[in-house]
DRENKE-958651 format. One line per field, with one value per atom (N, C-alpha, C, O): residue number from 1; atom name; x, y, z; residue in three letters. Coordinates in steps of 0.2 Angstrom, whole numbers, plus 5000, padded with zeros to 4 digits. Layout:
<nodes>
pos <- NUM/...
site <- CA/...
u <- X/...
v <- Y/...
w <- Z/...
code <- Ala/...
</nodes>
This chain:
<nodes>
pos <- 1/1/1/1/2/2/2/2/3/3/3/3/4/4/4/4/5/5/5/5/6/6/6/6/7/7/7/7/8/8/8/8/9/9/9/9/10/10/10/10/11/11/11/11/12/12/12/12/13/13/13/13/14/14/14/14/15/15/15/15/16/16/16/16/17/17/17/17/18/18/18/18/19/19/19/19/20/20/20/20/21/21/21/21/22/22/22/22/23/23/23/23/24/24/24/24/25/25/25/25/26/26/26/26/27/27/27/27/28/28/28/28/29/29/29/29/30/30/30/30/31/31/31/31/32/32/32/32/33/33/33/33/34/34/34/34/35/35/35/35/36/36/36/36/37/37/37/37/38/38/38/38/39/39/39/39/40/40/40/40/41/41/41/41/42/42/42/42/43/43/43/43/44/44/44/44/45/45/45/45/46/46/46/46/47/47/47/47/48/48/48/48/49/49/49/49/50/50/50/50/51/51/51/51/52/52/52/52/53/53/53/53/54/54/54/54/55/55/55/55/56/56/56/56/57/57/57/57/58/58/58/58/59/59/59/59/60/60/60/60/61/61/61/61/62/62/62/62/63/63/63/63/64/64/64/64/65/65/65/65/66/66/66/66/67/67/67/67/68/68/68/68/69/69/69/69/70/70/70/70/71/71/71/71/72/72/72/72/73/73/73/73/74/74/74/74/75/75/75/75/76/76/76/76/77/77/77/77/78/78/78/78/79/79/79/79/80/80/80/80/81/81/81/81/82/82/82/82/83/83/83/83/84/84/84/84/85/85/85/85/86/86/86/86
site <- N/CA/C/O/N/CA/C/O/N/CA/C/O/N/CA/C/O/N/CA/C/O/N/CA/C/O/N/CA/C/O/N/CA/C/O/N/CA/C/O/N/CA/C/O/N/CA/C/O/N/CA/C/O/N/CA/C/O/N/CA/C/O/N/CA/C/O/N/CA/C/O/N/CA/C/O/N/CA/C/O/N/CA/C/O/N/CA/C/O/N/CA/C/O/N/CA/C/O/N/CA/C/O/N/CA/C/O/N/CA/C/O/N/CA/C/O/N/CA/C/O/N/CA/C/O/N/CA/C/O/N/CA/C/O/N/CA/C/O/N/CA/C/O/N/CA/C/O/N/CA/C/O/N/CA/C/O/N/CA/C/O/N/CA/C/O/N/CA/C/O/N/CA/C/O/N/CA/C/O/N/CA/C/O/N/CA/C/O/N/CA/C/O/N/CA/C/O/N/CA/C/O/N/CA/C/O/N/CA/C/O/N/CA/C/O/N/CA/C/O/N/CA/C/O/N/CA/C/O/N/CA/C/O/N/CA/C/O/N/CA/C/O/N/CA/C/O/N/CA/C/O/N/CA/C/O/N/CA/C/O/N/CA/C/O/N/CA/C/O/N/CA/C/O/N/CA/C/O/N/CA/C/O/N/CA/C/O/N/CA/C/O/N/CA/C/O/N/CA/C/O/N/CA/C/O/N/CA/C/O/N/CA/C/O/N/CA/C/O/N/CA/C/O/N/CA/C/O/N/CA/C/O/N/CA/C/O/N/CA/C/O/N/CA/C/O/N/CA/C/O/N/CA/C/O/N/CA/C/O/N/CA/C/O/N/CA/C/O/N/CA/C/O/N/CA/C/O/N/CA/C/O/N/CA/C/O
u <- 5119/5114/5114/5109/5120/5121/5118/5115/5119/5116/5108/5105/5106/5098/5096/5091/5099/5097/5098/5093/5103/5104/5098/5095/5096/5090/5084/5080/5083/5077/5077/5072/5082/5083/5081/5078/5084/5083/5076/5073/5072/5065/5061/5056/5063/5060/5060/5056/5066/5067/5063/5061/5062/5059/5051/5048/5049/5042/5039/5033/5044/5042/5039/5034/5041/5037/5030/5026/5028/5022/5017/5012/5020/5017/5016/5010/5021/5020/5015/5011/5015/5010/5003/4998/5002/4995/4993/4987/4998/4997/4994/4989/4997/4995/4988/4984/4987/4980/4975/4970/4976/4972/4971/4966/4977/4977/4972/4968/4973/4968/4961/4956/4960/4953/4949/4943/4953/4950/4951/4949/4955/4957/4960/4958/4965/4968/4976/4978/4979/4986/4990/4988/4997/5001/5001/5001/5001/5001/4995/4995/4989/4983/4983/4981/4985/4985/4990/4988/4995/5000/4996/4997/4993/4989/4983/4982/4980/4975/4978/4975/4984/4987/4989/4989/4992/4994/4988/4988/4982/4976/4973/4972/4973/4970/4975/4973/4981/4986/4985/4985/4984/4983/4976/4976/4971/4965/4964/4960/4967/4966/4972/4972/4977/4983/4986/4988/4987/4989/4995/4994/5000/5006/5004/5000/5007/5005/5007/5003/5012/5013/5007/5005/5005/4999/4993/4989/4992/4986/4987/4983/4993/4995/4994/4992/4996/4995/4987/4985/4983/4976/4973/4969/4976/4973/4976/4972/4982/4984/4980/4979/4978/4974/4968/4965/4965/4958/4959/4955/4965/4966/4967/4965/4969/4969/4962/4962/4957/4950/4949/4944/4954/4952/4949/4949/4946/4942/4947/4952/4945/4949/4948/4943/4953/4953/4947/4947/4943/4937/4939/4935/4944/4946/4947/4947/4950/4952/4946/4946/4941/4936/4932/4932/4931/4927/4932/4930/4938/4944/4945/4946/4945/4947/4940/4941/4935/4928/4928/4926/4930/4930/4935/4934/4941/4946/4944/4945/4941/4938/4933/4933/4928/4924/4927/4924/4932/4935/4939/4938/4942/4946/4941/4943/4935/4931/4926/4922/4926/4923/4926/4923/4933/4936/4934/4937
v <- 5067/5070/5067/5065/5065/5062/5055/5053/5051/5045/5045/5040/5050/5051/5052/5049/5056/5058/5051/5050/5047/5041/5036/5033/5036/5032/5034/5030/5041/5043/5042/5040/5043/5041/5034/5032/5029/5022/5021/5017/5023/5023/5025/5022/5031/5034/5029/5028/5026/5022/5015/5013/5013/5007/5008/5004/5014/5016/5018/5018/5021/5024/5019/5021/5012/5008/5007/5006/5007/5006/5012/5011/5018/5024/5024/5026/5022/5022/5017/5018/5011/5006/5008/5007/5012/5015/5020/5020/5024/5029/5025/5027/5020/5016/5013/5014/5011/5009/5014/5013/5020/5026/5028/5030/5028/5030/5025/5027/5019/5014/5014/5014/5015/5015/5022/5021/5027/5034/5037/5043/5033/5036/5043/5048/5043/5050/5049/5044/5055/5055/5053/5053/5052/5051/5057/5056/5063/5069/5070/5072/5068/5068/5063/5065/5057/5052/5055/5053/5058/5060/5066/5066/5070/5075/5072/5075/5067/5064/5061/5062/5058/5056/5061/5061/5067/5072/5076/5077/5076/5079/5075/5078/5069/5064/5064/5064/5064/5065/5071/5070/5077/5083/5083/5084/5081/5081/5075/5077/5070/5065/5065/5061/5069/5068/5062/5059/5059/5052/5052/5056/5049/5048/5045/5041/5048/5045/5037/5034/5035/5028/5024/5019/5026/5023/5023/5018/5029/5029/5024/5020/5024/5019/5012/5008/5011/5003/5002/4996/5007/5006/5005/5001/5009/5008/5001/4997/4999/4992/4986/4981/4988/4982/4981/4976/4986/4985/4981/4977/4981/4977/4969/4965/4968/4962/4960/4954/4964/4962/4964/4962/4968/4970/4977/4980/4978/4985/4991/4990/4997/5003/5004/5004/5007/5009/5014/5019/5013/5017/5025/5029/5027/5034/5037/5043/5033/5036/5036/5039/5032/5031/5038/5039/5042/5048/5053/5057/5053/5057/5055/5059/5049/5046/5048/5049/5047/5048/5056/5057/5060/5067/5069/5073/5066/5067/5064/5068/5059/5056/5061/5063/5064/5068/5075/5077/5077/5083/5082/5086/5076/5075/5074/5076/5071/5070/5076/5076/5081/5087/5092/5096/5091/5095/5094/5097
w <- 5074/5069/5062/5059/5060/5053/5054/5049/5059/5060/5060/5057/5063/5063/5055/5053/5052/5045/5041/5036/5042/5038/5039/5035/5046/5048/5045/5042/5045/5041/5034/5031/5031/5023/5022/5017/5026/5026/5026/5023/5031/5032/5026/5024/5023/5018/5012/5008/5011/5005/5006/5001/5012/5013/5012/5010/5014/5013/5006/5005/5002/4996/4991/4987/4991/4986/4988/4984/4995/4997/4995/4992/4995/4993/4986/4984/4982/4975/4972/4968/4976/4974/4975/4972/4981/4983/4978/4976/4976/4970/4964/4961/4962/4956/4957/4952/4963/4964/4963/4960/4966/4966/4958/4956/4955/4948/4944/4940/4945/4941/4943/4939/4950/4952/4950/4949/4951/4950/4943/4942/4939/4933/4933/4930/4937/4938/4937/4936/4937/4935/4942/4947/4941/4946/4951/4957/4948/4952/4956/4962/4953/4956/4962/4968/4961/4966/4972/4978/4971/4976/4980/4986/4976/4980/4984/4990/4982/4986/4993/4998/4992/4998/5002/5009/4999/5003/5007/5013/5003/5006/5012/5017/5011/5016/5022/5027/5021/5026/5030/5037/5027/5031/5035/5041/5031/5035/5040/5045/5040/5045/5049/5054/5049/5053/5053/5058/5047/5046/5041/5036/5042/5038/5031/5031/5026/5019/5019/5016/5022/5022/5025/5022/5031/5034/5029/5029/5026/5021/5016/5014/5013/5008/5010/5006/5016/5018/5019/5017/5020/5020/5013/5012/5008/5001/4999/4996/5000/4998/5002/4999/5008/5011/5008/5008/5005/5001/4995/4993/4992/4986/4988/4985/4995/4997/5000/5003/4999/5002/5009/5012/5012/5019/5019/5014/5024/5024/5025/5028/5022/5023/5031/5033/5034/5041/5042/5038/5046/5047/5048/5045/5051/5052/5045/5044/5040/5034/5028/5023/5030/5025/5023/5017/5027/5025/5022/5017/5024/5021/5013/5009/5012/5005/5001/4995/5004/5000/4998/4992/5002/5001/4996/4991/4996/4991/4984/4979/4984/4978/4975/4969/4979/4977/4974/4969/4978/4975/4969/4964/4968/4962/4956/4950/4957/4951/4950/4945/4954/4953/4948/4945/4947/4942/4935/4931
code <- Met/Met/Met/Met/Leu/Leu/Leu/Leu/Leu/Leu/Leu/Leu/Gln/Gln/Gln/Gln/Glu/Glu/Glu/Glu/Ile/Ile/Ile/Ile/Ala/Ala/Ala/Ala/Gln/Gln/Gln/Gln/Met/Met/Met/Met/His/His/His/His/Thr/Thr/Thr/Thr/Ala/Ala/Ala/Ala/Leu/Leu/Leu/Leu/Lys/Lys/Lys/Lys/Arg/Arg/Arg/Arg/Arg/Arg/Arg/Arg/Pro/Pro/Pro/Pro/Val/Val/Val/Val/Ile/Ile/Ile/Ile/Asp/Asp/Asp/Asp/Met/Met/Met/Met/Ala/Ala/Ala/Ala/Arg/Arg/Arg/Arg/Gly/Gly/Gly/Gly/Val/Val/Val/Val/Leu/Leu/Leu/Leu/Met/Met/Met/Met/Ala/Ala/Ala/Ala/Leu/Leu/Leu/Leu/Trp/Trp/Trp/Trp/Ser/Ser/Ser/Ser/Cys/Cys/Cys/Cys/Ser/Ser/Ser/Ser/Ala/Ala/Ala/Ala/Asp/Asp/Asp/Asp/Asp/Asp/Asp/Asp/Ala/Ala/Ala/Ala/Trp/Trp/Trp/Trp/Glu/Glu/Glu/Glu/Val/Val/Val/Val/Leu/Leu/Leu/Leu/Ala/Ala/Ala/Ala/Asn/Asn/Asn/Asn/Val/Val/Val/Val/Ser/Ser/Ser/Ser/Gln/Gln/Gln/Gln/Gln/Gln/Gln/Gln/Ser/Ser/Ser/Ser/Asn/Asn/Asn/Asn/Thr/Thr/Thr/Thr/Lys/Lys/Lys/Lys/Arg/Arg/Arg/Arg/Tyr/Tyr/Tyr/Tyr/Asp/Asp/Asp/Asp/Ile/Ile/Ile/Ile/Ser/Ser/Ser/Ser/Glu/Glu/Glu/Glu/Gly/Gly/Gly/Gly/Val/Val/Val/Val/Leu/Leu/Leu/Leu/Ala/Ala/Ala/Ala/Thr/Thr/Thr/Thr/Val/Val/Val/Val/Arg/Arg/Arg/Arg/Gly/Gly/Gly/Gly/Glu/Glu/Glu/Glu/Pro/Pro/Pro/Pro/Met/Met/Met/Met/Pro/Pro/Pro/Pro/Leu/Leu/Leu/Leu/Pro/Pro/Pro/Pro/Leu/Leu/Leu/Leu/Gln/Gln/Gln/Gln/Pro/Pro/Pro/Pro/His/His/His/His/Leu/Leu/Leu/Leu/Ala/Ala/Ala/Ala/Thr/Thr/Thr/Thr/Ala/Ala/Ala/Ala/Ser/Ser/Ser/Ser/Asp/Asp/Asp/Asp/Arg/Arg/Arg/Arg/Leu/Leu/Leu/Leu/His/His/His/His/Ala/Ala/Ala/Ala/His/His/His/His
</nodes>
């Protein structure tokens, strides 16, 4: 049990920088706060049944000129619309 918890913490520590970078990209692109960017990732995660890390990888891929994964595109568009409607 303890080894499993340690492994989960190790994975979380490795993935956190990717998520934080994606938050920064969203903040820059959408002129939103860090909390708003976190909420966007959380909402897209819930709506698409995709882990925040995988969404973050998709966001970062767009910075490298790669397309956003098709299944995430409508969810991010909806999140952007919601964010800017406030």
